[in-house]
Structures are given as structure tokens and as C-alpha cells.
C-alpha positions as CSV (number, residue, x, y, z in Angstrom):
1,R,48.1,28.9,-33.1
2,A,49.8,25.7,-32.7
3,P,48.1,22.5,-33.4
4,S,48.4,21.3,-29.9
5,E,46.6,24.6,-28.6
6,S,43.7,23.9,-31.1
7,S,42.9,20.3,-30.3
8,S,43.2,21.2,-26.2
9,T,40.7,24.0,-26.8
10,A,38.3,21.6,-28.9
11,G,38.7,19.1,-26.2
12,V,37.8,22.2,-23.5
13,M,34.8,22.7,-25.9
14,M,33.7,19.3,-26.1
15,S,33.8,18.9,-22.6
16,E,31.6,21.8,-21.5
17,K,29.1,20.8,-24.0
18,M,28.9,17.4,-22.6
19,D,28.6,18.9,-19.3
20,I,25.5,21.3,-20.2
21,E,24.0,18.3,-22.1
22,S,24.2,16.3,-19.0
23,E,22.7,19.4,-16.7
24,N,19.9,19.7,-19.3
25,R,19.0,16.3,-19.6
26,A,19.2,16.2,-15.5
27,V,16.8,19.3,-15.5
28,L,14.5,17.2,-17.9
29,V,14.3,14.2,-15.8
30,M,13.0,15.9,-12.6
31,I,10.5,17.9,-14.6
32,N,9.3,14.6,-16.2
33,Q,9.5,12.9,-13.1
34,A,7.4,15.4,-11.2
35,D,4.7,15.6,-13.7
36,Q,4.6,11.4,-13.7
37,F,4.5,12.1,-9.8
38,Y,1.8,14.6,-10.0
39,R,-0.4,12.0,-12.2
40,E,0.3,8.8,-10.3
41,Q,-0.5,10.5,-7.4
42,Q,-4.3,11.5,-8.5
43,R,-4.4,8.1,-9.2
44,L,-3.5,6.4,-6.3
45,A,-6.0,8.6,-4.3
46,K,-8.7,8.0,-7.0
47,T,-7.8,4.1,-6.2
48,M,-7.9,4.3,-2.6
49,R,-11.1,6.0,-2.5
50,K,-13.0,3.4,-4.5
51,G,-11.2,0.8,-2.8
52,F,-12.3,2.2,0.4
53,L,-16.0,2.6,-0.8
54,D,-16.0,-0.7,-2.3
55,L,-15.1,-2.0,1.3
56,A,-18.1,-0.1,2.7
57,K,-20.2,-1.6,0.2
58,A,-18.9,-5.4,0.9
59,R,-19.3,-4.8,4.8
60,S,-23.1,-3.4,4.5
61,S,-23.9,-5.9,2.1
62,V,-22.9,-9.1,4.6
63,G,-24.0,-7.3,7.8
64,P,-22.8,-7.3,11.5
65,S,-22.9,-10.8,11.9
66,C,-20.1,-11.2,9.2
67,P,-17.5,-8.6,9.9
68,I,-15.0,-7.8,7.2
69,S,-12.0,-6.7,9.1
70,A,-8.2,-8.1,9.7
71,L,-9.2,-8.0,13.3
72,D,-11.3,-10.8,12.7
73,C,-9.0,-12.7,10.8
74,R,-7.8,-15.8,12.8
75,E,-5.0,-16.6,10.3
76,E,-1.6,-15.2,10.7
77,L,-1.2,-12.8,7.9
78,Q,2.0,-12.7,5.9
79,A,3.2,-10.1,3.4
80,Q,1.8,-10.9,-0.5
81,F,4.9,-9.9,-1.9
82,T,8.4,-7.9,-1.1
83,L,10.2,-5.2,-2.6
84,A,14.0,-5.4,-3.6
85,E,15.8,-2.2,-3.7
86,D,18.6,-1.4,-6.5
87,D,21.2,1.1,-6.0
88,V,20.6,3.9,-8.8
89,S,22.7,6.5,-7.3
90,S,25.1,5.6,-10.2
91,V,23.0,5.5,-13.2
92,S,23.8,7.8,-15.8
93,V,21.3,10.1,-16.4
94,T,20.3,9.2,-20.0
95,S,19.2,6.1,-18.5
96,L,17.8,6.9,-15.3
97,E,14.1,7.2,-16.2
98,S,14.3,3.8,-17.3
99,S,15.5,2.4,-14.2
100,D,13.8,1.2,-11.1
101,A,15.1,1.5,-7.4
102,W,12.4,-0.4,-5.8
103,R,10.8,-3.8,-8.0
104,K,8.4,-6.0,-7.0
105,N,10.6,-9.5,-6.3
106,V,9.8,-11.9,-8.9
107,G,7.8,-14.9,-8.0
108,I,7.1,-13.8,-4.3
109,G,3.4,-12.7,-4.9
110,D,2.6,-16.3,-6.3
111,G,3.3,-17.4,-2.8
112,P,1.0,-18.1,0.2
113,V,-0.2,-14.9,2.0
114,A,-1.2,-16.6,5.3
115,T,-0.5,-19.3,7.4
116,T,-3.5,-21.4,9.6
117,T,-2.4,-21.2,13.1
118,T,-5.4,-22.7,14.7
119,N,-6.7,-26.2,13.9
120,D,-3.9,-27.0,11.0
121,S,-1.4,-26.4,13.3
122,L,-2.8,-29.3,15.5
123,R,-1.7,-33.1,15.1
124,R,-3.7,-36.0,15.9
125,R,-1.8,-39.0,17.7
126,G,-0.4,-41.5,15.4
127,A,-0.8,-39.3,12.3
128,E,2.9,-38.4,12.4
129,S,3.7,-40.5,9.6
130,Q,0.9,-39.3,7.6
131,D,1.8,-35.8,7.8
132,S,5.4,-36.8,6.6
133,M,4.1,-38.1,4.1
134,T,2.0,-35.5,2.7
135,A,5.1,-32.7,3.5
136,E,7.4,-34.9,1.2
137,A,4.2,-35.1,-1.8
138,G,4.5,-31.0,-1.3
139,H,2.4,-28.4,0.1
140,E,-1.1,-27.9,-1.0
141,E,-2.1,-24.5,-0.8
142,S,-5.8,-24.2,0.5
143,P,-8.3,-21.8,-1.0
144,A,-7.8,-19.1,1.3
145,E,-3.9,-19.2,0.8
146,T,-4.7,-19.0,-3.1
147,D,-7.6,-16.0,-2.7
148,T,-6.8,-14.3,0.1
149,V,-10.9,-13.0,-0.1
150,L,-11.7,-16.1,1.6
151,L,-10.0,-15.2,5.0
152,F,-12.3,-13.1,5.7
153,T,-15.9,-14.5,4.3
154,T,-16.7,-18.2,3.0
155,L,-19.0,-16.3,0.4
156,P,-17.3,-12.9,-0.5
157,P,-19.6,-10.2,-2.3
158,P,-18.3,-8.8,-5.5
159,T,-17.7,-5.4,-4.0
160,L,-15.2,-7.4,-1.9
161,R,-13.2,-8.4,-4.6
162,K,-13.7,-5.4,-6.4
163,A,-11.9,-3.5,-3.3
164,K,-9.1,-6.1,-3.6
165,R,-8.5,-5.0,-7.4
166,E,-8.4,-1.2,-6.3
167,F,-5.9,-1.8,-3.3
168,L,-3.8,-4.0,-5.5
169,N,-3.6,-1.3,-8.0
170,A,-2.9,1.2,-5.3
171,L,-0.2,-0.9,-4.3
172,A,1.3,-0.7,-7.8
173,S,0.5,3.1,-7.8
174,A,2.7,3.5,-4.4
175,I,5.8,1.7,-6.1
176,K,5.5,3.9,-9.2
177,L,5.4,7.1,-6.8
178,A,8.9,5.8,-4.9
179,N,10.7,5.1,-8.1
180,S,10.1,8.6,-9.4
181,I,10.7,10.5,-6.1
182,Q,14.5,8.4,-6.3
183,R,14.7,9.2,-9.8
184,I,14.0,12.9,-9.0
185,Q,16.5,13.0,-6.1
186,V,19.4,11.2,-8.1
187,A,18.7,14.1,-10.8
188,E,19.3,16.5,-8.5
189,A,22.1,15.1,-6.4
190,K,23.9,15.0,-10.5
191,L,22.9,18.3,-11.2
192,K,24.2,19.8,-7.8
193,A,27.3,17.9,-8.1
194,S,27.7,19.5,-11.5
195,T,27.3,22.6,-10.9
196,K,29.4,22.5,-7.8
197,A,32.2,21.1,-10.0
198,E,31.8,24.3,-12.4
199,R,32.2,26.6,-9.6
200,F,35.7,24.7,-8.5
201,A,36.9,24.9,-12.4
202,V,36.1,28.8,-12.4
């Protein structure tokens, strides 16, 4: 056999081997992410149940005179944090499991989560200069802006703070679930593309 023919045959065998390894890796990613999705889904359901149970306990402890509900909140609510979306469709299969399509924006969650729209928005006559000096000095966050539980009651029970922690953990689990779904979809798309390419090659 001629040297050129041997080298071309070796190149074809190496290419086929790499395709098989990529397909196997894509299948493993789908299996691992499906397992992680199931585990995180169970964790999310458990966390949500605990959060609603603690919220019910908090409402029972304060009584009907101080209802804990977003309907009774007199502030304009804003998102506590936002998400940034990254395109992971072009990520290789080997680094797919370490990539996140959805991630929390850095520094957004530490900002204010509510803006007062009632008494704080009213200005006294002759206080424009004082307001401008305050704006130049910088915005000082109120306790309700740093501790969102105070938006609903001035003396929050411990169960209400516990419910807040549970719901924050539920949000983190929801982000992980969305990333797992995205990884599964990308791995499936790459596997279908590889299979389609093999059919055309044959």
C-alpha cells in the first residue's frame, strides 16, 4: 500500500474515532444532566413546600390584624436580581457541563428591591435644596430596602425570615434546572447533527 493511501486511511479512522467519542460524550452529558435535573427538581419541590409552610406559620403568628401579602405592600416592588443569558449552542461537548446559559447578574442582587411611592415621594415646600444635597451625598437605603421582610411587617416573626431563605433557595434551584435543560438540548442537537452528518457521508 502506498504511503499516501495509508496516511489518508489513518486520517479517516482518527476522524471516525473522534466522532464516536463526541457522540458518547454527548450521550453522557444528557444522562448526567437528566439525573441532576431530577435531583434538583426534588430539591425545589421540597424547598417550596417548606417555604409555604413557614409562610403559613408566619401569617398565623401575626394574626389577621397584620396580613402578610404582596397585596398589602405599599411599595413599588422591583426584582431583587436579574439573570443574564449566554449562548451555549457553540460550546464544545467537553466543556458543556461547566457552562451556564443562565446566570445571576453580579452586583444586582445587592441593590434595593423596592422604591417607596407614598410619603417618600412627597416633597415639602422649600426642601428642594435639602433634597439636592441629599442626592449629591448619595442615596441611603432604608431598612426596608436592605431587608425585604420589613416591607410586610415591622416585627417579622422568625418563620417569615425562614420562609424568605427557602424561597431564595428555590430561585437558585430554578436557575440550575434551567441550565440543565439547556445543556440537554444543546447535547441533543449536537448528537442529531453528528448522526445526520454520518448518514450523508454514507
